[in-house]
N, C-alpha and C positions, 0 to 999 in steps of 0.2 A: 356389544364389544366383547363380553365374556360369556354370553349365552345367546342362543337363537331358538326360534320355534320352527319345528318341522311342519310339513303340510298337515299332518294329523294332529297338530296343536301340542304335541309333546315338546318338551324343552331339552336342549342339549347344552351342557355347560363346559367351558374350557377347563382343562387340567391346569390349575394355576402354577404348578411346579414345572410343567412341561407343555405349554400351550401349542396346539396345532395351528400355526399361523396361516395355513391355507384355509382352514375352516373359520378361523377367527382373525382375519387380517387387521382388524382395528384393536386387537388386544392391547397393544402398547399405549393406546390413548386412554385406557380405563384408569380411573383415579382410585387408588386404594386408601382405605381408612384402617389403620392398624392400631391395636391396643393389646395390652397384657392385663388380664384380670387377676386380681388378688383374691384371697379367701374372702367370701361374703359379697364380692362384687356381682353386679348384674349388668347385662347389656341388653338393650332393646333393639331389635332389628325390624324395621318397618315391613309391612306386608309387601310381598313381591320383590324385595331386595335380594339379589343373589349374594350369598355370603360363603365364606370358607372359615372353618375353625380347626385349629391345631392345638392339641393339648401338649403343653411343655413338660408337665409332670402328671403322675397318675391322678385322675380327676373323676368327679361325678358331675354330669351335666344334665340339666332338665330342660326340655323344650316344650312349649305349649303353643298351639295354633288357636287363636281366638277367632271364633266365627260369630258374626252378628249380621244384621240386615245389610250393612254397607259392604261387607266383603264375603257374603254367603257364597256367591258363585265362584269366588276365587279359592275358597277353602274347602267347602263341603262337596261341591260338585266334582272336582278332580278326585277327592278321596272316595266318593261313591263309585266313580268309574273304576278306580283301583280295586275296590272291594268286589265289584262285579267281575273284573278280569280274574281276580284271585279265586272267586267262587267257580267260574267256568274252568279254570285250570285244575282245581281240586276235583271237580266232577269228571274231567278227562282222566286224571290220574286214577280215580276210583274205577272207572270203566276199564282202563288198561289192566289194573290189578285183577279185576273180575275175569277179563279175557285170558290173562296168563294163568290164573287159577283153573279156569275151565279147560285150558290146553294142557294142564298138568305141569306147568312150569312155575318156578319160584321167582317172584319179582322182589328184589331187595329194595 
């Protein structure tokens, strides 16, 4: 209703302030749970629950993803894939810098 999986298993989430109803036609049927946290409050969001947070005042927020045997593939496997994509991107950037340097050009 507010998110969908692409063929490559990546997830796309609706913009809750301006949802694309062509992409998320059932958006209006989603049930929202809304709360305002006060100083010292904590909220627990279960694994795999889509959520949206908006800070009403200057705030500090801490997030922790807990990985154990039960949710290992849902937490660490996607994170590992993200790290590998980042590593490949950084390797490409490094090669491009080398190529520009070899050509006598400055890459900012």
